[in-house]
C-alpha positions in Angstrom: -41.5 32.8 31.9 -40.3 29.2 31.3 -41.7 26.6 33.7 -38.3 24.8 33.8 -35.3 27.0 34.9 -32.9 24.8 32.9 -34.7 25.6 29.6 -34.4 28.8 27.7 -36.7 30.2 25.0 -35.4 31.5 21.7 -37.0 33.1 18.8 -36.4 31.7 15.3 -37.7 32.6 11.9 -40.8 30.8 10.7 -39.1 29.0 7.8 -36.4 27.6 10.2 -39.2 26.6 12.7 -40.9 24.7 9.9 -37.7 22.8 9.1 -37.1 22.1 12.8 -40.6 20.7 13.3 -40.4 18.6 10.2 -37.0 17.1 11.0 -37.7 16.5 14.7 -40.9 14.7 13.8 -39.1 12.6 11.1 -36.4 11.6 13.6 -39.0 11.1 16.4 -37.3 13.5 18.8 -38.4 16.7 20.4 -37.7 20.1 18.9 -35.6 20.9 22.0 -33.5 17.8 21.5 -33.0 18.5 17.8 -32.0 22.2 18.5 -29.6 21.2 21.4 -28.0 18.6 19.1 -27.6 21.1 16.3 -26.0 23.7 18.6 -23.6 21.1 20.1 -22.6 19.9 16.6 -21.4 23.3 15.5 -20.0 24.3 18.9 -17.9 21.0 19.3 -16.4 21.4 15.8 -15.7 25.1 16.1 -17.8 25.7 13.0 -19.6 28.9 12.1 -23.2 27.6 11.4 -23.8 30.1 8.6 -20.4 30.3 6.9 -18.9 26.8 7.5 -21.7 24.4 6.5 -20.6 24.2 2.9 -16.9 24.2 3.8 -17.2 21.2 6.1 -17.6 18.8 3.2 -14.5 20.3 1.6 -12.6 19.9 4.8 -13.6 16.2 5.1 -12.6 15.6 1.5 -9.2 17.3 2.2 -8.7 15.1 5.2 -9.6 12.0 3.2 -7.1 13.1 0.5 -4.4 13.6 3.1 -5.1 10.2 4.6 -4.9 8.6 1.1 -1.5 10.3 0.5 -0.2 9.0 3.9 -1.3 5.5 3.1 0.3 5.7 -0.4 3.6 7.0 1.1 3.5 4.2 3.7 3.0 1.6 0.9 6.0 3.0 -1.0 8.2 2.8 2.1 7.1 -0.7 2.7 7.9 -1.6 -0.9 11.4 -0.2 -0.7 12.3 -1.6 2.7 10.5 -5.0 2.8 9.2 -6.0 -0.6 12.3 -5.2 -2.7 14.6 -7.3 -0.4 12.1 -10.1 -0.5 11.9 -9.9 -4.3 15.7 -9.9 -4.5 16.0 -13.0 -2.4 13.2 -14.7 -4.3 14.9 -13.9 -7.7 18.2 -15.1 -6.4 16.7 -18.4 -5.3 14.9 -18.9 -8.5 17.8 -18.1 -10.7 20.1 -20.3 -8.6 17.6 -23.2 -8.7 17.3 -23.0 -12.5 21.1 -22.9 -13.0 21.7 -25.8 -10.6 19.1 -27.9 -12.4 20.6 -27.2 -15.8 24.1 -27.9 -14.4 23.0 -31.2 -12.9 21.3 -32.3 -16.1 24.5 -31.6 -18.0 26.7 -33.3 -15.4 24.6 -36.4 -15.2 24.6 -36.8 -19.0 28.3 -36.1 -19.3 29.4 -38.3 -16.4 27.3 -41.2 -17.4 29.1 -41.4 -20.7 32.6 -41.0 -19.3 32.6 -43.0 -16.0 32.2 -46.3 -17.7 35.8 -46.7 -18.8 37.6 -43.7 -17.0 41.0 -43.9 -15.3 41.5 -42.2 -11.9 43.2 -39.2 -13.6 40.3 -38.8 -15.9 37.9 -38.8 -12.9 40.0 -36.2 -11.1 40.0 -34.0 -14.3 36.2 -34.4 -14.4 36.0 -33.2 -10.7 38.1 -30.2 -11.5 35.9 -29.4 -14.5 32.8 -29.6 -12.3 34.3 -27.1 -9.8 35.1 -24.7 -12.6 31.6 -25.1 -14.0 30.1 -24.4 -10.6 32.2 -21.2 -10.3 31.0 -20.1 -13.8 27.4 -20.7 -12.8 27.8 -18.7 -9.6 29.1 -15.8 -11.7 26.2 -16.1 -14.1 23.7 -16.3 -11.2 25.1 -13.2 -9.6 25.0 -11.3 -12.8 21.5 -12.3 -13.7 20.2 -11.4 -10.2 21.9 -8.0 -10.4 20.4 -7.3 -13.8 16.9 -8.1 -12.6 17.3 -6.1 -9.4 18.7 -3.1 -11.2 15.8 -3.1 -13.7 13.3 -3.5 -10.8 14.9 -0.7 -8.8 14.9 1.6 -11.9 11.2 0.8 -12.4 10.5 1.5 -8.7 12.4 4.8 -8.8 10.4 6.1 -11.7 7.7 8.6 -10.8 4.3 6.9 -10.4 1.7 7.3 -13.0 -0.6 10.2 -12.1 -4.1 9.2 -11.2 -6.7 12.0 -11.8 -8.1 13.1 -8.5 -10.4 15.9 -9.6 -13.1 14.7 -7.3 -10.8 15.3 -4.3 -9.7 18.8 -5.3 
C-alpha cells in the first residue's frame, strides 16, 4: 500500500524501468516526475504512445511544409499587390527622368545656336517645336513603361521553378 494516497504504483517491464532510471538520473529528476511528464506529453497531444511516436516527426514536418507554403503564398500576394505597383512607378519615374534629361540636352544645344539671331516668329516656332517634342516624349515614355510592365507581369505569371522538397515529403 502506498504511503502517499496521491501516488499510484504501476508495474513496468525491466527494460523500460532501466531506461526510466537512466534518463531520470541524466536529467536529475525523480522517476515519478519523469513518468508523469511522459504520460502528460502523450495525453495532451492525443498521441498513442506505442503507434504515434514515429508519426509525430512526420506530422511536425507536414506542419512545417504547410507553414512554408502559406508564407510563399503570402509573398506572392505581396509581390502582386504591393511590389509590382511600386516597380511600375519606379520604372515610370526612371524612364521619364532619362527622357527628360535627353530632351533638355537636345533643347539646350539647339536653342543656344538659334537664339542668338532669332526673330520673334522663329522663337514662337521653336516653342511650338518644343511642345511637340514633349508630346512625342510622353508617348515614348508611356510605351516603354508598358513594355517593361508587360514583360515583368508575364515573368511573374509564369509558374515558379520547382524546388525539390524530398526532405519534407
